[in-house]
Backbone bond lengths (Angstrom), bond angles and torsions (degrees), N, CA, C in turn:
res aa  C-N    CA-C-N  psi(-1)  N-CA   C-N-CA  omega(-1)  CA-C   N-CA-C  phi
1 M - - - 1.459 - - 1.559 107.88 -
2 L 1.284 116.47 127.45 1.450 119.54 172.34 1.561 109.79 -123.80
3 I 1.347 113.23 152.51 1.429 117.20 172.27 1.512 111.68 -108.10
4 R 1.321 114.15 149.49 1.501 117.28 168.02 1.486 109.49 -93.65
5 R 1.372 113.01 118.41 1.461 120.97 -171.09 1.553 112.70 -67.73
6 K 1.291 115.27 146.17 1.376 123.92 178.49 1.502 111.28 -127.26
7 G 1.317 120.49 140.48 1.442 118.80 179.62 1.544 106.72 116.12
8 A 1.356 117.62 -173.72 1.404 121.23 -172.54 1.448 117.75 -72.38
9 H 1.319 119.08 -36.42 1.502 120.72 -175.90 1.549 109.91 -95.43
10 G 1.362 113.24 109.04 1.461 120.03 176.40 1.493 115.21 75.84
11 A 1.371 115.24 20.57 1.455 117.67 -178.50 1.520 115.27 -55.68
12 G 1.335 114.82 135.34 1.424 117.82 -179.50 1.570 115.87 94.25
13 S 1.337 113.65 -21.77 1.406 115.98 -175.26 1.594 108.68 -93.16
14 W 1.330 114.64 165.99 1.466 125.57 -174.66 1.515 113.04 -106.20
15 A 1.280 114.73 139.31 1.481 121.88 -179.66 1.501 111.77 -168.70
16 P 1.302 116.18 161.03 1.479 117.53 175.44 1.583 107.80 -65.94
17 P 1.368 115.82 160.06 1.461 116.13 176.14 1.502 109.62 -55.66
18 G 1.351 114.97 155.95 1.506 114.69 -178.43 1.580 109.48 176.19
19 G 1.252 118.83 176.52 1.453 121.66 174.99 1.463 112.66 172.94
20 H 1.328 117.65 -166.05 1.421 124.42 -175.05 1.573 113.84 -87.00
21 L 1.268 113.99 145.64 1.466 117.83 173.47 1.515 112.38 -64.41
22 E 1.241 120.32 138.48 1.459 122.51 168.82 1.559 108.28 -87.02
23 F 1.312 114.48 154.97 1.443 120.92 -177.91 1.598 110.94 -49.91
24 G 1.367 112.06 124.10 1.473 114.89 176.15 1.548 114.62 84.58
25 E 1.362 120.17 -6.47 1.419 125.78 -174.22 1.499 110.28 -83.40
26 T 1.319 114.53 146.35 1.465 117.92 178.18 1.586 108.25 -89.37
27 P 1.316 120.64 152.86 1.422 122.24 177.48 1.546 108.95 -53.21
28 E 1.298 122.48 -41.83 1.422 124.08 -179.55 1.507 111.84 -60.93
29 S 1.370 116.75 -44.22 1.501 120.86 -179.40 1.494 106.49 -67.16
30 C 1.340 118.14 -41.04 1.444 118.93 -177.82 1.556 112.08 -59.62
31 A 1.390 112.16 -41.64 1.482 111.96 -179.34 1.557 111.90 -68.76
32 V 1.217 121.14 -33.30 1.471 125.00 173.75 1.533 109.99 -61.56
33 R 1.356 114.99 -50.87 1.488 119.37 -179.91 1.489 113.36 -62.13
34 E 1.294 114.39 -52.40 1.559 118.30 -177.57 1.503 111.13 -59.64
35 T 1.316 116.70 -37.71 1.491 118.14 -176.57 1.475 108.14 -70.31
36 R 1.302 120.59 -42.03 1.526 126.06 175.46 1.550 108.99 -60.47
37 E 1.323 113.15 -49.38 1.551 113.66 -179.04 1.455 112.99 -64.30
38 E 1.269 121.17 -39.17 1.494 123.25 -171.87 1.500 113.40 -81.73
39 V 1.380 115.69 -45.72 1.471 117.58 -173.62 1.599 114.02 -130.32
40 G 1.338 113.26 10.45 1.486 115.97 168.30 1.519 119.53 72.37
41 I 1.379 114.96 12.82 1.434 116.81 -176.51 1.634 106.58 -111.04
42 E 1.303 111.32 158.11 1.465 120.94 174.98 1.461 111.18 -99.36
43 I 1.357 118.17 134.89 1.439 120.34 178.27 1.542 109.17 -125.85
44 A 1.359 116.01 159.17 1.473 120.66 -179.24 1.521 110.98 -143.85
45 N 1.258 118.08 173.46 1.449 124.13 -179.71 1.579 109.84 57.52
46 V 1.209 115.93 45.56 1.498 123.87 -179.74 1.440 109.68 -69.02
47 R 1.342 120.31 129.31 1.462 122.98 178.18 1.568 109.54 -147.10
48 F 1.334 112.77 155.82 1.433 120.72 -176.58 1.518 112.24 -78.86
49 I 1.364 116.83 137.90 1.486 118.43 -179.84 1.591 112.77 -119.66
50 A 1.306 115.56 -31.69 1.416 117.76 -173.15 1.525 112.84 -169.04
51 V 1.363 117.53 170.21 1.439 120.76 171.42 1.484 106.12 -134.75
52 T 1.364 116.29 146.92 1.499 120.49 178.82 1.521 106.54 -126.25
53 N 1.348 113.77 151.88 1.438 120.39 174.65 1.483 107.22 -109.82
54 D 1.399 116.70 108.82 1.426 121.67 -165.04 1.544 111.19 -113.95
55 I 1.336 117.18 115.57 1.457 121.43 -178.93 1.521 108.99 -109.97
56 F 1.331 116.38 118.36 1.453 117.70 178.28 1.560 104.46 -102.43
57 K 1.343 116.89 96.38 1.469 125.48 -170.52 1.553 108.89 -62.53
58 E 1.371 116.49 -43.39 1.488 119.89 -176.97 1.459 114.92 -58.32
59 S 1.354 115.65 -36.42 1.526 122.18 -174.89 1.517 110.61 -102.92
60 G 1.320 119.33 -5.68 1.453 122.56 -178.93 1.541 112.13 65.72
61 Q 1.358 114.48 30.58 1.486 117.29 175.55 1.492 112.23 -109.08
62 H 1.344 113.51 148.78 1.498 121.15 -177.51 1.520 108.96 -136.96
63 Y 1.295 114.93 116.97 1.442 122.99 -177.62 1.496 112.19 -121.88
64 I 1.378 116.13 147.59 1.377 124.30 170.65 1.558 103.03 -107.99
65 T 1.328 113.66 119.62 1.541 117.52 -177.70 1.476 109.52 -105.78
66 L 1.327 113.64 133.61 1.491 121.37 172.80 1.432 106.48 -98.87
67 W 1.377 116.62 129.53 1.464 120.43 -178.25 1.516 107.67 -107.27
68 M 1.369 112.07 131.36 1.506 116.08 -176.39 1.520 103.95 -121.42
69 Q 1.308 114.90 155.17 1.461 122.58 175.18 1.599 106.47 -120.91
70 A 1.278 115.82 146.99 1.502 121.43 -177.39 1.486 112.63 -148.53
71 D 1.251 112.53 162.34 1.542 116.66 174.75 1.573 107.91 -103.56
72 W 1.348 113.99 141.47 1.460 118.12 170.88 1.471 111.85 -59.93
73 L 1.281 117.05 138.03 1.427 122.33 179.38 1.530 112.44 -113.17
74 S 1.354 116.15 -52.67 1.493 117.98 176.88 1.524 110.16 -164.44
75 G 1.289 113.15 167.99 1.460 116.86 175.33 1.533 110.26 103.24
76 E 1.315 117.55 158.23 1.487 124.07 172.08 1.519 106.39 -112.36
77 P 1.324 114.61 134.58 1.504 119.61 -179.02 1.496 112.09 -59.23
78 K 1.246 114.73 141.91 1.472 122.39 173.02 1.526 107.96 -156.54
79 I 1.341 117.82 163.70 1.423 118.48 178.05 1.537 105.40 -80.78
80 A 1.301 115.56 105.02 1.474 120.28 178.20 1.514 112.89 -96.48
81 A 1.298 121.65 -17.78 1.463 128.45 176.91 1.503 110.61 -113.44
82 V 1.317 118.16 80.19 1.451 118.01 -170.42 1.579 113.81 -66.05
83 D 1.343 117.83 -20.87 1.482 124.04 173.48 1.454 111.88 -76.49
84 E 1.321 120.77 -17.33 1.442 123.05 -171.12 1.609 111.04 -116.54
85 V 1.260 117.97 -30.06 1.473 119.79 -173.01 1.487 108.30 -119.98
86 A 1.434 117.81 120.58 1.400 122.52 171.75 1.464 116.53 -79.00
87 E 1.377 113.57 -38.76 1.514 117.76 176.94 1.486 104.37 -162.76
88 F 1.403 116.38 169.93 1.389 125.09 170.13 1.470 110.08 -138.56
89 S 1.413 116.99 155.01 1.370 120.11 176.09 1.549 110.36 -161.38
90 W 1.247 116.89 165.54 1.434 123.93 -178.93 1.576 106.63 -100.09
91 F 1.382 115.77 137.32 1.464 118.15 -176.87 1.565 108.54 -136.56
92 D 1.189 112.48 146.80 1.561 117.64 169.15 1.573 107.63 -75.56
93 W 1.351 116.06 148.66 1.431 118.14 177.17 1.526 114.92 -59.90
94 D 1.264 119.73 -24.71 1.470 125.97 -179.90 1.527 112.45 -82.97
95 S 1.370 118.99 -8.80 1.389 121.54 -178.96 1.513 112.03 -139.67
96 L 1.289 115.14 57.54 1.532 119.05 -179.21 1.470 109.13 -76.67
97 P 1.366 117.55 151.62 1.465 121.57 -175.30 1.516 108.52 -78.96
98 S 1.355 112.42 173.19 1.531 119.74 -179.07 1.494 106.20 -137.27
99 P 1.354 117.62 143.95 1.453 123.88 3.90 1.573 107.66 -87.02
100 L 1.323 113.96 158.60 1.492 121.98 173.42 1.482 108.65 -92.38
101 F 1.329 117.51 145.82 1.464 125.94 173.52 1.543 103.02 -59.90
102 L 1.415 116.03 140.87 1.474 119.58 -176.25 1.425 113.10 -58.43
103 P 1.358 122.81 -42.10 1.492 118.18 179.91 1.511 110.74 -64.34
104 F 1.290 121.61 -32.53 1.492 123.77 176.64 1.491 111.67 -65.34
105 E 1.383 112.65 -44.69 1.491 118.03 177.61 1.577 108.68 -61.55
106 N 1.325 114.69 -43.06 1.531 114.91 175.07 1.509 114.10 -60.15
107 L 1.300 119.17 -38.89 1.476 126.21 179.01 1.624 104.75 -59.21
108 L 1.247 115.11 -54.08 1.501 122.83 -174.19 1.477 109.97 -57.56
109 G 1.358 115.35 -36.93 1.506 120.18 -176.13 1.535 111.17 -82.76
110 K 1.366 117.13 -11.63 1.513 122.67 -175.09 1.537 112.16 -95.58
111 V 1.315 111.71 -43.98 1.506 116.38 -175.83 1.485 113.24 -127.41
112 N 1.333 120.92 155.68 1.427 120.11 171.15 1.520 109.04 -79.49
113 V 1.305 112.37 89.21 1.566 118.61 -176.85 1.495 110.94 -60.86
114 K 1.249 121.87 -32.57 1.440 118.55 -179.40 1.517 111.80 -62.48
115 M 1.323 121.18 -28.83 1.394 125.17 176.18 1.512 115.51 -68.92
116 L 1.373 114.40 -21.37 1.435 121.99 -175.45 1.525 108.61 -85.90
117 F 1.317 118.76 -27.70 1.523 119.33 -172.19 1.562 100.39 -111.89
C-alpha cells in the first residue's frame, strides 16, 4: 500500500506511510504512530530494513530516511490525515505509480525490496 502525499514536501508523489520522529521516539514507535495517523491501521513486528541519503536539490533539504518493515495487525485503510494524504492504493511491485517520493525511489535503487516483502 502506498499513499499519494499531500502538502508541501513531496506533494503528489507516492510512498509508504511515514513521517518525522517525535522527540524521544524510537523509529519503531514512529512507524506505528505514523501509519495509524495517516491510514488508520495498526501494525506490529516493526523492524529496520534500510537507510537512504535523500537530497532534495530544489528545496535545499537533506534527509536521512530510516526504512522500517511491519506486519499488518488490524484495521481497514482509510485517509486518516486529510492534510497529508491525498489517496492510497495497493500496487504490485511491477506496476508502481509515478511519480515516486525521492526517498522511496532511493530505497528501490538501493535494495531488492521485493526480496524483503
